[in-house]
Wavefront OBJ file of the C-alpha trace (Angstrom):
o trace
v 99.241 97.438 125.970
v 99.456 101.221 125.926
v 102.635 103.039 126.869
v 103.097 106.652 127.889
v 103.750 109.237 125.233
v 107.219 110.293 126.353
v 108.450 106.729 126.566
v 106.970 105.915 123.170
v 108.579 108.984 121.612
v 111.938 107.992 123.027
v 111.571 104.528 121.492
v 110.730 106.020 118.084
v 113.714 108.335 118.243
v 115.956 105.456 119.257
v 114.709 103.502 116.249
v 115.623 106.351 113.947
v 112.294 108.111 113.432
v 112.255 111.881 113.100
v 109.494 112.769 115.560
v 107.767 116.102 115.094
v 106.806 117.323 118.583
v 106.454 120.990 117.705
v 103.326 120.824 115.581
v 102.372 120.511 111.982
v 103.352 123.464 109.715
v 100.663 124.627 107.279
v 100.526 127.873 105.355
v 97.291 129.363 104.085
v 97.293 129.949 100.320
v 95.958 133.455 99.750
v 95.935 133.538 95.964
v 93.297 133.447 93.268
v 91.111 131.741 92.328
v 90.323 130.484 95.832
v 90.307 133.900 97.487
v 87.944 135.257 94.810
v 85.280 132.562 95.071
v 82.691 133.044 97.786
v 80.584 129.897 97.745
v 78.164 127.883 99.840
v 80.265 124.736 99.797
v 79.514 121.690 101.964
v 82.182 119.449 100.438
v 85.245 119.125 98.204
v 87.315 116.437 96.499
v 90.941 116.100 95.407
v 90.925 114.364 92.005
v 93.037 114.127 88.853
v 90.160 114.625 86.429
v 92.360 115.365 83.390
v 94.842 112.546 83.971
v 97.942 114.739 83.854
v 99.427 113.435 87.095
v 98.575 116.273 89.466
v 95.658 116.802 91.811
v 92.791 119.045 90.763
v 90.029 120.226 93.114
v 86.258 119.934 92.823
v 84.057 121.970 95.174
v 80.321 121.480 95.665
v 78.293 124.696 95.694
v 74.662 124.825 96.785
v 73.898 128.228 95.271
v 75.458 129.344 92.013
v 77.190 126.298 90.544
v 79.987 123.877 91.405
v 83.654 124.845 91.083
v 86.298 122.850 89.234
v 89.904 123.987 89.653
v 92.527 122.662 87.260
v 96.002 122.219 88.683
v 98.465 123.959 86.377
v 101.354 121.872 87.683
v 103.314 124.849 88.971
v 101.542 125.358 92.275
v 98.708 127.407 90.796
v 95.133 126.606 89.782
v 92.735 127.832 87.134
v 88.973 127.864 87.590
v 87.501 126.056 84.592
v 84.028 125.778 83.150
v 82.914 122.199 82.570
v 79.461 122.709 81.137
v 76.592 121.308 83.187
v 79.009 120.020 85.855
v 79.881 123.565 86.903
v 76.499 125.060 86.033
v 74.636 122.661 88.354
v 74.656 122.783 92.164
v 75.372 120.030 94.661
v 75.943 119.145 98.303
v 78.299 116.194 97.898
v 80.314 114.365 95.254
v 82.040 111.062 94.667
v 84.525 110.349 91.872
v 85.356 107.034 90.178
v 85.872 105.590 86.714
v 82.435 103.967 86.517
v 82.803 102.950 82.831
v 86.412 101.721 83.199
v 87.607 103.852 80.274
v 90.605 105.376 82.046
v 89.288 108.705 83.330
v 87.391 109.812 86.432
v 83.660 110.415 86.282
v 81.613 112.049 89.032
v 78.221 111.744 90.686
v 76.958 114.850 92.456
v 74.219 114.697 95.100
v 71.769 117.464 95.940
v 68.147 118.466 95.447
v 68.818 117.232 91.931
v 71.501 114.564 91.585
v 73.543 114.016 88.436
v 75.950 111.556 86.846
v 78.622 113.285 84.758
v 80.718 111.207 82.378
v 84.271 112.336 81.697
v 84.764 112.737 77.935
v 88.527 112.358 78.272
v 89.299 115.837 76.928
v 88.698 117.858 80.091
v 84.951 118.116 79.527
v 81.987 116.261 81.009
v 78.622 115.105 79.674
v 75.443 114.725 81.704
v 74.832 110.956 81.535
v 72.109 110.798 84.181
v 69.109 109.925 82.045
v 71.168 107.673 79.766
v 72.774 105.583 82.489
v 70.313 105.661 85.392
v 66.649 104.637 85.592
v 65.673 107.830 87.465
v 65.854 111.537 86.646
v 67.950 113.980 88.725
v 64.866 115.237 90.593
v 63.795 111.674 91.439
v 66.943 110.834 93.442
v 67.727 113.745 95.769
v 70.630 113.104 98.087
v 72.902 114.590 100.679
v 75.961 112.563 99.754
v 76.949 109.626 97.567
v 79.674 106.995 97.323
v 81.076 104.696 94.651
v 82.075 101.170 95.632
v 82.167 97.777 93.903
v 79.932 95.947 96.376
v 79.386 92.847 94.184
v 83.055 92.620 93.117
v 82.232 92.314 89.427
v 84.849 94.862 88.377
v 82.514 97.844 88.015
v 81.839 100.655 90.500
v 78.328 100.711 91.974
v 76.634 103.727 93.550
v 74.797 104.527 96.779
v 73.009 107.825 97.487
v 71.950 108.865 101.000
v 68.623 110.708 101.180
v 68.345 112.815 104.370
v 64.678 113.071 105.277
v 63.694 116.711 105.596
v 66.959 118.174 104.314
v 66.758 117.836 100.513
v 63.955 117.430 98.027
v 60.295 118.084 98.626
v 59.442 114.570 99.884
v 61.519 112.291 102.135
v 62.650 109.200 100.231
v 64.627 106.062 100.939
v 68.300 105.707 100.059
v 69.193 104.668 96.520
v 71.427 101.754 95.507
v 72.406 101.318 91.871
v 74.267 98.276 90.540
v 76.609 98.910 87.610
v 75.650 96.502 84.828
v 79.025 96.906 83.092
v 77.573 98.356 79.899
v 77.482 101.980 81.018
v 74.048 101.663 82.642
v 72.776 100.890 86.132
v 69.914 98.926 87.642
v 68.166 100.120 90.784
v 68.349 97.678 93.695
v 65.422 97.936 96.102
v 65.361 94.518 97.802
v 67.904 95.451 100.455
v 67.766 96.967 103.957
v 69.917 99.828 102.658
v 66.914 101.151 100.735
v 64.208 100.324 103.281
v 62.987 103.076 105.578
v 63.241 106.843 105.785
v 65.700 108.594 108.096
v 67.950 111.688 108.157
v 70.784 109.772 106.481
v 73.965 111.805 106.044
v 77.139 110.458 104.393
v 77.595 106.877 103.137
v 81.021 105.245 103.078
v 82.137 101.817 101.861
v 84.790 99.914 103.794
v 85.715 96.265 104.298
v 85.661 96.721 108.070
v 86.025 93.001 108.836
v 88.655 92.384 106.107
v 86.727 89.458 104.643
v 87.159 90.716 101.080
v 83.877 92.503 100.369
v 82.939 96.167 101.036
v 80.449 96.896 103.814
v 78.406 100.104 104.062
v 78.174 102.691 106.849
v 75.701 105.586 106.872
v 75.466 108.207 109.627
v 72.012 108.870 111.083
v 72.714 112.577 111.634
v 69.391 113.898 112.948
v 71.099 117.271 113.687
v 67.935 118.275 115.535
v 68.934 117.714 119.129
v 68.285 113.976 119.219
v 70.507 110.925 119.016
v 70.073 107.575 117.276
v 72.058 104.523 116.242
v 73.649 104.733 112.817
v 72.897 102.567 109.811
v 75.575 99.919 109.364
v 75.279 97.132 106.813
v 77.393 94.008 106.478
v 77.946 92.673 102.970
v 77.124 88.951 102.905
v 78.896 88.191 99.622
v 81.730 86.186 101.165
v 79.437 84.379 103.582
v 76.607 83.480 101.207
v 78.000 83.994 97.732
v 75.379 86.660 97.094
v 75.983 90.418 97.378
v 73.188 91.093 99.844
v 73.267 93.116 103.049
v 72.261 92.649 106.670
v 71.903 95.392 109.258
v 74.993 94.998 111.421
v 74.363 93.928 114.995
v 77.760 94.170 116.656
v 78.185 96.150 119.852
v 79.378 98.776 120.433
v 79.362 99.745 116.730
v 75.660 99.230 116.202
v 74.126 100.268 119.535
v 75.923 103.506 120.436
v 73.589 106.563 120.278
v 75.068 109.164 117.941
v 74.311 112.265 115.954
v 76.487 110.529 113.388
v 77.813 112.327 110.340
v 80.465 110.221 108.612
v 82.217 106.935 109.421
v 85.881 106.647 108.492
v 87.778 103.375 108.755
v 91.574 103.566 109.163
v 94.331 101.625 110.892
v 95.209 104.316 113.427
v 97.475 102.096 115.558
v 99.250 100.184 112.752
v 98.143 96.793 114.026
v 96.847 95.548 110.682
v 93.103 96.043 111.113
v 90.673 98.930 110.561
v 89.456 101.158 113.387
v 86.353 103.384 113.133
v 86.003 107.097 113.799
v 82.588 108.799 113.716
v 82.017 112.545 113.807
v 79.008 113.844 115.771
v 76.932 116.978 115.525
v 74.677 118.543 118.173
v 72.859 115.584 119.713
v 71.066 117.800 122.237
v 74.304 118.702 124.017
v 74.658 122.475 124.359
v 78.318 122.528 123.352
v 77.867 119.721 120.825
v 78.783 116.060 121.150
v 82.153 114.393 121.381
v 83.341 112.315 118.430
v 83.562 108.542 118.774
v 86.493 106.199 118.172
v 86.073 102.413 118.089
v 89.402 100.590 118.311
v 89.550 97.237 116.554
v 91.178 94.612 118.757
v 91.383 91.514 116.547
v 87.784 91.836 115.405
v 86.417 92.952 118.767
v 85.648 96.656 119.037
v 86.290 98.836 122.082
v 85.073 102.399 122.416
v 87.977 104.689 123.310
v 86.898 107.227 125.945
v 90.157 108.948 126.909
v 92.064 111.668 125.101
v 91.261 114.963 123.416
v 90.199 113.347 120.147
v 87.127 111.777 121.794
v 86.548 114.288 124.587
v 86.463 117.626 122.752
v 82.868 118.809 122.309
v 81.563 120.507 119.189
v 79.522 120.337 116.008
v 81.809 118.256 113.809
v 81.310 116.863 110.322
v 84.356 115.952 108.218
v 87.297 113.946 109.488
v 90.266 113.864 107.126
v 92.814 111.202 108.018
v 96.353 111.226 106.683
v 99.990 111.068 107.715
v 100.537 114.818 107.508
v 103.983 114.728 109.133
v 105.167 111.590 107.273
v 106.194 109.882 110.496
v 104.445 106.573 109.825
v 101.089 107.024 111.574
v 97.769 108.679 110.748
v 96.821 112.140 112.011
v 93.415 113.754 111.547
v 91.846 117.109 110.671
v 88.294 117.550 112.018
v 85.937 120.134 110.522
v 83.740 122.085 112.951
v 80.615 124.011 112.092
v 81.169 127.285 113.948
v 77.659 127.755 115.340
v 79.385 127.726 118.723
v 82.360 129.834 117.564
v 84.707 126.859 117.430
v 87.716 126.531 115.143
v 88.543 123.465 113.118
v 90.790 120.962 114.855
v 93.993 119.128 114.097
v 95.134 116.074 116.074
v 98.570 114.546 115.815
v 99.051 110.808 116.359
v 101.545 110.041 119.118
v 102.449 106.777 117.407
v 100.515 104.490 119.721
v 96.971 105.328 118.617
v 96.586 108.254 121.028
v 96.395 111.862 119.894
v 97.329 115.404 120.913
v 95.422 118.409 119.625
v 97.567 121.122 118.072
v 96.413 124.692 118.694
v 98.422 126.246 115.903
v 97.752 128.718 113.136
v 96.274 128.793 110.603
v 93.517 126.459 111.782
v 93.126 128.188 115.128
v 92.701 131.569 113.408
v 90.267 130.641 110.646
v 86.803 130.608 112.183
v 84.232 129.640 109.579
v 81.298 127.277 109.126
v 83.188 124.259 107.824
v 81.452 121.016 106.898
v 83.797 119.268 104.493
v 87.522 119.058 103.804
v 89.816 116.998 101.595
v 93.495 116.013 101.541
v 95.840 115.547 98.607
v 99.391 116.349 97.547
v 98.664 119.155 95.083
v 102.320 120.200 94.588
v 103.738 116.650 94.413
v 106.281 117.284 97.159
v 105.351 114.174 99.149
v 103.212 115.657 101.907
v 99.441 116.061 102.216
v 97.847 119.461 101.705
v 94.329 120.449 102.798
v 91.426 122.095 101.031
v 88.720 123.306 103.431
v 85.456 124.583 101.911
v 83.007 126.684 103.918
v 79.268 127.223 103.848
v 77.498 130.557 104.063
v 76.019 131.706 107.371
v 74.153 134.937 108.254
v 76.726 137.741 108.358
v 79.457 135.311 107.241
v 80.763 134.903 103.714
v 84.378 133.673 103.918
v 86.156 132.208 100.912
v 87.138 128.559 100.976
v 90.464 127.863 102.677
v 93.449 126.157 101.085
v 96.428 125.081 103.205
v 99.855 124.131 101.894
v 101.787 121.601 103.969
v 105.287 123.012 104.544
v 106.720 119.894 106.132
v 110.511 120.076 106.427
v 111.426 117.248 108.804
v 113.063 115.150 106.027
v 110.768 112.189 106.662
v 110.390 109.882 103.681
v 107.140 109.176 101.829
v 105.499 107.055 99.165
v 102.465 107.605 96.938
v 100.751 104.816 95.016
v 98.288 105.110 92.138
v 96.441 101.882 91.447
v 94.902 100.889 88.118
v 92.470 97.996 88.273
v 92.216 95.499 85.409
v 90.121 92.619 86.689
v 89.065 94.875 89.572
v 87.257 98.160 88.978
v 89.538 100.626 87.190
v 89.696 103.046 90.177
v 90.706 100.149 92.479
v 88.007 101.081 95.002
v 88.236 98.726 97.951
v 91.844 97.729 97.287
v 94.034 97.445 100.375
v 97.700 98.368 100.374
v 100.091 97.150 103.059
v 103.546 98.682 103.340
v 106.324 97.181 105.435
v 109.503 98.983 106.473
v 112.242 97.975 108.900
v 114.314 100.135 111.224
v 116.958 98.539 113.438
v 115.336 95.107 113.118
v 111.927 96.487 114.093
v 109.167 95.934 111.496
v 106.596 98.675 110.887
v 103.502 97.906 108.856
v 100.881 100.299 107.540
v 97.507 99.644 105.932
v 95.432 101.850 103.616
v 92.138 101.224 101.801
v 91.170 102.999 98.558
v 87.903 104.928 98.969
v 85.762 107.338 96.962
v 84.023 108.814 100.023
v 86.210 109.258 103.103
v 85.456 112.744 104.343
v 82.175 114.718 104.451
v 80.433 115.115 101.082
v 83.658 114.543 99.153
v 86.828 112.501 99.035
v 90.555 112.592 99.479
v 92.922 111.886 96.619
v 92.705 108.369 95.174
v 96.528 108.369 95.136
v 97.363 106.520 98.351
v 99.914 108.269 100.552
v 102.270 106.777 103.153
v 104.674 108.513 105.506
v 107.795 106.444 106.168
v 109.752 108.261 108.863
v 113.463 107.986 108.111
v 113.224 104.598 106.397
v 115.714 104.359 103.548
v 114.081 101.352 101.891
v 110.576 99.894 101.694
v 110.797 96.181 102.383
v 107.540 95.295 100.667
v 104.324 96.654 99.195
v 101.421 94.217 99.049
v 98.196 95.046 97.224
v 95.030 93.089 97.934
v 92.886 93.817 94.876
v 89.081 93.540 95.055
v 89.267 90.731 92.483
v 91.202 88.623 94.993
v 94.506 89.050 93.199
v 97.458 89.584 95.519
v 100.385 91.544 94.151
v 103.667 92.327 95.847
v 106.772 94.434 95.238
v 109.942 94.335 97.296
v 112.933 96.597 97.998
v 111.373 99.852 96.834
v 113.005 103.270 97.206
v 110.985 105.905 99.107
v 110.184 109.461 97.950
v 108.450 108.494 94.724
v 105.016 107.985 93.197
v 104.381 104.479 91.896
v 101.722 103.600 89.352
v 100.804 99.941 89.802
v 98.516 98.137 87.384
v 96.729 95.025 88.539
v 98.640 91.985 87.349
v 98.252 88.259 87.788
v 101.879 87.519 86.994
v 103.617 89.277 89.895
v 105.429 86.888 92.295
v 103.901 86.548 95.724
v 106.955 88.077 97.428
v 106.098 89.067 101.010
v 102.583 87.583 100.984
v 101.289 85.892 104.150
v 102.566 82.381 104.739
v 99.360 80.766 106.000
v 98.715 77.348 104.416
v 102.364 77.089 103.448
v 102.102 80.103 101.151
v 99.480 78.503 98.882
v 96.825 81.022 97.777
v 93.424 80.423 96.209
v 92.162 83.767 94.881
v 88.504 84.604 94.333
v 87.342 83.587 90.870
v 86.653 86.473 88.499
v 84.060 87.481 87.548
v 81.919 86.313 90.417
v 78.975 85.920 90.058
v 79.429 84.759 86.433
v 77.235 83.664 83.555
v 79.256 82.120 80.754
v 82.848 81.823 81.937
v 84.963 82.656 84.950
v 88.667 82.496 85.778
v 90.061 80.523 88.714
v 93.438 81.671 89.980
v 95.849 80.190 92.516
v 99.455 80.536 93.657
v 101.934 77.813 94.626
v 105.195 78.716 96.426
v 106.831 75.533 95.089
v 106.027 72.572 92.860
v 103.213 70.595 94.515
v 100.752 67.812 93.820
v 97.314 69.408 93.796
v 93.701 68.750 92.859
v 91.527 71.646 91.655
v 87.813 70.821 91.700
v 84.335 72.355 91.674
v 81.697 71.076 94.121
v 77.980 71.827 94.367
v 76.169 73.047 97.479
v 75.418 69.447 98.559
v 79.074 68.472 98.527
v 78.989 66.558 95.256
v 81.836 66.945 92.795
v 80.903 68.741 89.566
v 84.219 69.044 87.736
v 87.876 68.196 88.297
v 89.862 70.899 86.557
v 93.396 69.724 87.356
v 94.982 66.809 89.171
v 98.680 66.177 89.401
v 101.991 67.982 89.810
v 101.969 71.740 89.230
v 104.965 74.084 89.213
v 105.438 77.135 91.459
v 103.874 80.489 90.603
v 100.508 81.964 89.677
v 98.158 79.825 87.585
v 94.928 80.781 85.792
v 92.313 78.191 84.891
v 89.365 79.297 82.709
v 86.158 77.548 83.739
v 83.145 77.088 81.462
v 80.397 74.518 81.983
v 77.302 75.024 79.821
v 75.342 72.479 81.836
v 75.976 74.263 85.111
v 72.678 75.534 86.542
v 72.350 78.789 88.474
v 73.351 78.499 92.108
v 76.190 78.394 94.623
v 79.276 76.254 94.028
v 82.628 75.805 95.753
v 86.150 75.762 94.327
v 88.441 73.312 96.162
v 92.224 73.529 95.901
v 93.597 70.456 97.656
v 97.221 69.674 98.546
v 98.628 66.793 100.559
v 98.084 68.689 103.834
v 95.038 70.982 103.458
v 92.189 72.174 101.246
v 91.419 75.811 100.354
v 87.834 76.705 99.401
v 86.242 79.687 97.632
v 82.554 80.289 96.972
v 81.530 80.675 93.312
v 78.142 81.870 92.028
v 76.638 80.836 88.671
v 73.903 83.257 87.571
l 1 2 3 4 5 6 7 8 9 10 11 12 13 14 15 16 17 18 19 20 21 22 23 24 25 26 27 28 29 30 31 32 33 34 35 36 37 38 39 40 41 42 43 44 45 46 47 48 49 50 51 52 53 54 55 56 57 58 59 60 61 62 63 64 65 66 67 68 69 70 71 72 73 74 75 76 77 78 79 80 81 82 83 84 85 86 87 88 89 90 91 92 93 94 95 96 97 98 99 100 101 102 103 104 105 106 107 108 109 110 111 112 113 114 115 116 117 118 119 120 121 122 123 124 125 126 127 128 129 130 131 132 133 134 135 136 137 138 139 140 141 142 143 144 145 146 147 148 149 150 151 152 153 154 155 156 157 158 159 160 161 162 163 164 165 166 167 168 169 170 171 172 173 174 175 176 177 178 179 180 181 182 183 184 185 186 187 188 189 190 191 192 193 194 195 196 197 198 199 200 201 202 203 204 205 206 207 208 209 210 211 212 213 214 215 216 217 218 219 220 221 222 223 224 225 226 227 228 229 230 231 232 233 234 235 236 237 238 239 240 241 242 243 244 245 246 247 248 249 250 251 252 253 254 255 256 257 258 259 260 261 262 263 264 265 266 267 268 269 270 271 272 273 274 275 276 277 278 279 280 281 282 283 284 285 286 287 288 289 290 291 292 293 294 295 296 297 298 299 300 301 302 303 304 305 306 307 308 309 310 311 312 313 314 315 316 317 318 319 320 321 322 323 324 325 326 327 328 329 330 331 332 333 334 335 336 337 338 339 340 341 342 343 344 345 346 347 348 349 350 351 352 353 354 355 356 357 358 359 360 361 362 363 364 365 366 367 368 369 370 371 372 373 374 375 376 377 378 379 380 381 382 383 384 385 386 387 388 389 390 391 392 393 394 395 396 397 398 399 400 401 402 403 404 405 406 407 408 409 410 411 412 413 414 415 416 417 418 419 420 421 422 423 424 425 426 427 428 429 430 431 432 433 434 435 436 437 438 439 440 441 442 443 444 445 446 447 448 449 450 451 452 453 454 455 456 457 458 459 460 461 462 463 464 465 466 467 468 469 470 471 472 473 474 475 476 477 478 479 480 481 482 483 484 485 486 487 488 489 490 491 492 493 494 495 496 497 498 499 500 501 502 503 504 505 506 507 508 509 510 511 512 513 514 515 516 517 518 519 520 521 522 523 524 525 526 527 528 529 530 531 532 533 534 535 536 537 538 539 540 541 542 543 544 545 546 547 548 549 550 551 552 553 554 555 556 557 558 559 560 561 562 563 564 565 566 567 568 569 570 571 572 573 574 575 576 577 578 579 580 581 582 583 584 585 586 587 588 589 590 591 592 593 594 595 596 597 598 599
């Protein structure tokens, strides 16, 4: 049930939150090298490419070469040359550690698309022809996104090809599966790669929270027409095979859009992911309104009231983050200024409704903006904004960089995840943070993504605003591997680096099934051996078995009394034929089941 803004604000204040009702303070950074670089830049990314603990900036450039800015750690940046990475041009980028060697690599999409491997010394090598089965000219793209869609611990890649916008010939999208040896295989037997359309930006998100990443691609005709977007549900958890089906779930799949990018975030802090889609022209003179689908326990409702979904314009990027550290997500929306519009900033009222702030510098900086990215470049606990611009006739503004000057004393937390069984960049991991104020529990959810704006990405360091909370009750990480990891009683105002571990106590994990957990086996699918992992909150009598698809028992791995804690059981059966099997963890009161695939 919705409540009015003033009443809600009074409740927050009564609970001890510092509520910022005067607007979000940003200051434009007018220093080199940003003010010196005039570029045609559709997108940007906040990334720590050199692993020194601060956020660097990568900017796509369609004309003279990409920009890479190294953060000097003192609030300044240096423009660096990175060989072919900065000599080549691009429209969009996506960063992830595709070879799991501890540093961030990048794929850049454009008329010619490239894979650049991080050498670990601040330089990059062009690995396109070594790692991929196609040349740069054979896979033109508008944007790209890393995501571990088959949950094998390695980041896979999707490239969106926008018919008529890049390359000489319209092509289908591209999907590449990471083989785990530094090379990729092209996947063509999927609806993702069938058909030609003006695809825009792809983004991976586990929208239904079933444990596997789904894929969302805007249709973006940008020619005065509207169409439904391209949404694909991952069937891994349902079938045991990482295949995709075109999503047929109203209103997500049947709403006409000039869709640009889908972003999934928990905007109302109710524990599930809501969808926000930016729209371009769509044949409406002033441009279309953006679209918000609120997730109500798996049922989606289109929100039609409020400035966020009623303001018209030509919008592209949406950059979600808790910019005022008050415990809910705000959003910056980038507007192409063909109609003279400024970029927009909307502040969350705390109940999933938003107010637009007409404050400088955003209201003063009129430029053709497509992308934007958020990250804490000065490590002061609040999110800053980098806003690239494209070139228009009679317009050649530099890119814009905004420092967040937040001074409301709200607390914060940043988390850097390092995958071990999961992919090293932890793409697809979900982090839940619980705080308590005056006996009232507040829970927040974030999902790690390598494409969550327009043609770029926000920092992989996950940021939370905490209001005036003096302690974090619990942090729970749901790793893509199925491992659940929890920490309790954490101090705010710090950056935590958390490595995936299978020895961490369950802590504040959900108490369904009496607290017993059966994690997904890893790897899955597997060939020679896999690991089965489960958690017991106390000593219990259990039976751990493997069944075939017909319900017949294949192996009994353990039967008897087992002590509390996490347990790992290696499983290797040379006689096991390829196919689908089921892991059963049985107690005296229930049975937990996971699907397991033998290749």
